[in-house]
C-alpha positions in Angstrom: 101.6 139.8 46.1 99.0 142.4 47.2 100.0 142.0 50.8 103.7 142.1 49.9 103.2 145.4 48.0 101.3 146.9 50.9 104.0 146.0 53.4 106.7 147.2 50.9 105.0 150.5 50.5 105.3 151.2 54.2 102.8 149.3 56.3 104.4 147.8 59.4 103.9 144.0 59.0 103.6 143.4 62.7 100.9 146.0 63.1 99.0 144.7 60.0 99.0 141.1 61.2 98.1 142.0 64.7 95.0 143.6 63.4 94.2 140.5 61.2 94.7 138.3 64.3 92.2 140.4 66.2 89.7 139.3 63.5 90.6 135.7 63.0 91.7 134.9 66.5 95.1 133.8 67.7 96.9 130.6 66.6 95.0 130.4 63.3 97.9 131.2 61.0 101.7 132.0 60.9 103.3 134.7 58.8 106.7 135.8 57.8 108.1 138.5 55.5 111.2 138.2 53.3 113.0 140.4 50.8 113.4 138.7 47.5 114.7 139.5 44.1 112.9 139.1 40.8 115.0 140.0 37.7 116.8 143.2 38.7 114.2 144.3 41.2 113.8 143.6 44.9 110.5 143.5 46.7 108.7 142.1 49.7 107.2 138.6 49.9 104.6 137.8 52.5 104.1 134.2 53.3 101.0 133.1 55.2 100.7 129.5 56.5 97.5 128.1 58.0 97.6 126.4 61.4 94.0 125.2 61.2 91.2 124.5 58.7 88.9 127.1 60.2 87.2 128.3 57.0 85.8 126.0 54.3 82.5 127.1 52.8 81.2 130.5 51.6 78.4 130.4 54.1 80.9 129.8 56.9 83.2 132.6 55.8 80.2 135.0 55.5 78.9 134.2 58.9 82.4 134.6 60.4 83.0 138.0 58.8 79.5 139.3 59.8 80.2 138.4 63.4 83.8 139.6 63.4 85.3 142.7 65.0 86.0 144.3 61.6 84.7 147.8 61.1 81.5 147.9 59.0 83.2 149.6 56.1 85.8 146.7 56.0 83.1 144.0 56.4 81.3 145.3 53.3 84.4 145.0 51.2 85.6 141.6 52.5 82.1 140.2 52.1 81.9 141.6 48.5 85.2 139.9 47.6 84.0 136.5 48.9 80.6 136.9 47.3 82.2 137.5 44.0 84.3 134.4 44.4 81.3 132.3 45.5 79.1 133.6 42.6 81.9 132.6 40.1 82.3 129.1 41.6 78.5 128.6 41.7 78.1 129.5 38.1 80.9 127.4 36.6 80.0 124.3 38.8 76.2 124.8 38.4 75.7 125.1 42.2 73.5 127.3 44.4 75.8 130.0 45.9 75.0 128.8 49.4 76.3 125.3 48.6 79.7 126.5 47.3 82.7 125.0 49.1 85.9 126.9 48.1 88.4 124.1 48.5 91.7 126.1 47.9 89.8 129.4 48.0 88.3 128.7 51.4 91.6 128.1 53.2 92.9 130.2 56.1 95.6 131.8 54.0 93.1 133.1 51.5 90.9 134.6 54.3 94.1 136.3 55.7 95.1 137.5 52.3 91.7 139.2 51.7 91.3 140.7 55.2 95.0 141.7 55.3 94.8 143.4 51.9 91.7 145.4 52.8 93.2 146.5 56.2 96.5 147.3 54.6 95.0 149.5 52.0 93.2 151.4 54.8 96.5 151.7 56.8 98.1 153.3 53.7 95.2 155.8 53.5 94.1 154.6 50.1 90.6 155.8 49.2 90.7 155.1 45.4 92.4 152.2 43.8 93.1 151.7 40.0 94.8 148.9 38.2 96.3 148.3 34.8 94.7 145.8 32.4 95.4 142.3 33.8 97.7 139.7 32.1 96.3 136.3 31.4 98.5 133.2 31.2 97.7 130.0 29.2 98.2 126.3 29.4 96.7 124.2 32.2 96.4 124.7 36.0 96.4 122.0 38.6 93.5 122.4 41.1 91.2 120.4 43.5 89.0 119.7 40.5 91.9 118.4 38.4 93.5 120.1 35.4 91.8 123.3 34.4 92.4 125.4 31.3 94.2 128.7 31.9 93.1 131.3 32.7 91.1 129.5 35.5 87.4 129.5 34.7 86.6 131.2 38.1 89.1 134.0 37.3 87.5 134.7 34.0 84.1 134.7 35.5 85.2 137.2 38.2 86.9 139.5 35.6 83.8 140.0 33.3 83.9 143.7 32.3 87.5 144.1 33.4 90.2 144.7 30.6 92.7 141.9 30.2 95.3 140.8 27.7 96.9 137.5 26.8 100.6 136.5 27.3 102.7 133.5 26.4 103.3 132.5 30.0 102.4 128.9 30.6 101.1 129.4 34.1 98.5 131.2 36.2 99.2 134.9 36.4 96.0 136.1 38.1 94.4 134.0 40.7 90.6 134.0 41.4 91.3 135.6 44.8 93.5 138.3 43.4 91.0 138.9 40.6 88.1 139.3 43.1 90.1 141.7 45.2 90.9 143.9 42.3 87.4 143.7 40.8 85.9 144.9 44.1 88.6 147.3 45.2 89.3 149.1 41.9 87.4 152.1 40.7 88.8 151.7 37.2 91.3 149.9 35.0 93.8 151.4 32.5 96.4 154.1 32.6 97.9 155.6 35.8 95.5 158.3 37.0 96.7 161.9 37.5 98.5 161.8 40.8 101.5 162.9 42.9 103.5 159.8 43.8 104.4 159.4 47.5 105.3 155.8 48.0 106.1 152.7 45.8 105.8 149.1 46.9 106.8 145.8 45.2 105.0 142.6 46.1 106.9 139.4 45.2 105.2 136.3 43.8 106.0 132.7 44.4 107.3 132.0 40.9 110.9 133.1 40.3 110.2 134.5 36.8 112.3 137.4 35.8 111.2 138.0 32.2 109.3 140.0 33.1 109.9 140.1 36.9 107.2 138.4 38.9 106.2 141.5 40.9 103.1 143.5 41.6 103.8 147.2 41.8 101.8 149.5 44.0 102.0 153.3 43.6 100.6 155.4 46.5 100.0 159.1 46.2 97.6 162.0 46.1 95.3 162.5 43.2 95.8 165.8 41.6 92.0 166.0 41.2 89.3 163.7 42.5 88.0 162.1 39.4 85.8 159.2 38.7 87.4 156.6 36.4 85.0 154.3 34.6 85.5 151.6 32.0 82.8 152.1 29.4 82.2 151.1 25.8 81.6 153.2 22.7 79.6 151.8 19.8 79.7 153.3 16.3 77.8 152.7 13.1 77.8 154.5 9.7 74.4 155.5 8.3 73.8 156.9 4.8 70.3 155.7 3.8 68.0 156.9 6.6 65.5 159.7 7.0 67.3 162.1 9.5 63.9 163.0 11.1 64.1 159.6 12.8 67.2 160.6 14.8 65.1 162.6 17.4 63.1 159.5 18.3 66.3 157.4 18.3 68.0 159.7 20.8 65.0 159.3 23.2 65.0 155.6 22.9 68.8 155.3 23.6 68.7 157.5 26.6 65.7 155.6 27.9 67.7 152.4 27.7 70.5 154.0 29.7 73.0 155.4 27.2 75.3 158.0 28.9 75.8 160.0 25.7 74.8 159.9 22.1 76.2 162.0 19.2 76.1 162.1 15.4 78.9 163.4 13.2 78.2 164.2 9.5 80.6 162.4 7.2 81.1 161.2 3.6 80.6 157.5 3.2 81.7 155.2 0.4 80.9 156.4 -3.1 81.1 159.9 -1.6 77.6 159.7 -0.3 76.8 162.1 2.6 75.9 160.3 5.8 76.4 160.2 9.6 78.5 158.4 12.1 76.3 157.5 15.1 78.1 157.0 18.4 76.8 155.8 21.7 78.6 155.7 25.1 77.3 153.2 27.7 78.3 150.6 30.2 79.3 147.2 28.9 76.3 145.7 30.7 73.9 147.7 28.4 75.7 146.9 25.1 73.2 144.3 23.9 70.2 146.5 24.8 71.6 149.6 23.1 72.6 147.7 20.0 69.1 146.2 19.8 67.6 149.7 19.8 69.9 150.9 17.0 69.2 147.8 14.8 65.5 148.3 15.4 65.3 152.1 14.9 67.9 152.7 12.2 68.9 151.2 8.9 72.3 150.1 10.4 73.2 146.4 9.9 76.4 146.4 11.9 78.3 148.1 14.8 81.8 148.6 16.0 82.4 148.5 19.8 85.5 149.4 21.8 86.3 149.7 25.5 87.2 153.2 26.7 88.1 154.8 30.0 86.2 158.0 31.1 87.6 160.3 33.8 85.0 162.6 35.3 85.4 165.5 37.6 83.8 165.2 41.0 80.4 166.7 40.7 78.0 168.3 43.2 75.1 170.7 43.0 73.6 173.7 44.8 70.4 175.6 44.5 70.5 179.3 43.6 67.5 181.5 44.5 66.9 184.1 41.8 64.2 186.8 41.2 62.7 184.3 38.7 62.7 181.3 41.0 65.0 178.5 42.1 67.7 177.3 39.8 70.1 174.4 40.1 73.9 175.0 39.8 76.3 172.3 38.8 79.6 172.4 40.7 82.8 170.6 39.5 86.1 170.2 41.4 88.9 170.7 39.0 91.6 170.2 41.7 91.8 170.8 45.4 90.8 174.4 46.0 89.7 175.1 42.5 86.1 174.6 41.3 83.9 175.7 38.5 80.1 176.0 38.2 77.4 176.4 35.7 73.6 176.8 35.8 71.5 173.9 34.7 70.4 174.8 31.2 67.0 173.0 31.5 66.2 175.1 34.6 67.1 178.3 32.8 64.7 177.4 29.9 61.9 176.6 32.4 62.3 179.8 34.4 62.6 181.9 31.2 59.3 180.4 29.9 57.5 181.1 33.1 58.9 184.6 33.5 58.5 185.6 29.9 62.2 186.6 29.5 65.0 185.3 27.4 67.0 182.2 28.4 70.2 184.3 28.0 68.9 186.8 30.7 68.4 183.9 33.2 71.7 182.3 32.3 73.7 185.5 32.6 72.1 186.4 35.9 72.9 182.9 37.3 76.5 183.1 36.1 76.9 186.5 37.8 76.0 184.8 41.1 78.2 181.7 40.6 81.2 183.0 42.5 79.0 183.3 45.6 77.8 179.7 45.2 81.5 178.5 44.9 82.5 180.4 48.0 79.7 178.9 50.0 80.6 175.4 48.6 84.2 175.8 49.5 
């Protein structure tokens, strides 16, 4: 479906598969492209058929990719996809990663799917990829290992940290290969990022479902601003029976553990008692560590966690030479051709202390020079 969407969005199929054949070698696979309808929508279906059993184990695929004619930037992505697949298989089958045999996943068509998708994204000029939360089917899936519960265990293992949602569909909606491609390629999951749409492609799946249509939609365009999209978690807890002097130490502990932001909002709790809502922003991987700090250092006995998306402006820095010493300047790109900049407050405090002047004097001098810094940066 990813390959179909890439071709439907404008990549010439003959050019794409000629590049794939340069990597795999000739007479390894056959391909064909058809236009098919799902529901009221038409899209492109790409069918890849193996002509050999050239790829079987993770080690074999890794060795092949490392020695292939792929550019280094493409090698890294392709290897990352198969490493994610192999790590998932190794965990659920209690194997060493080097001993993983992919069975269905190690077939030629899967290798072509992965390499073709990576090269197709490059041909479209895509530099940042985002996806919606992924739908999960239910029921049972027939595999080399017999019947497996849906979603497939390997798919779930690959999608740790990725937002998903359940459906009533009694079939597989996201394969381990598709999950690995999205987990590696995507910078974030959620709503469509700010962009100017240029092309739209529809990739058709094998199943003929039309409620909803079995299609994958790819939007290609220009971001209105280069922004980092991250999926993070926010934890909250209400506190109304703690000495507020301890919050200073708590902040230090949370930032030491890797929290990206911490804030406290005064509030009235039950029985109209004054208290605070403590909030922490961090990656999901740090959730347990952050929660342990809060339970240890506060009177909290429970927390609420929710997944959030954070868009951040592209950030750079410059050094400004002032009569008081060197000062770092933060530079943010709001949109192409428009930037804003601010001096690092900590540097202003340090220079003010050493020069015996007010922080405001240092800060205002730095702001007066910001335009020059922006012109140099542009």
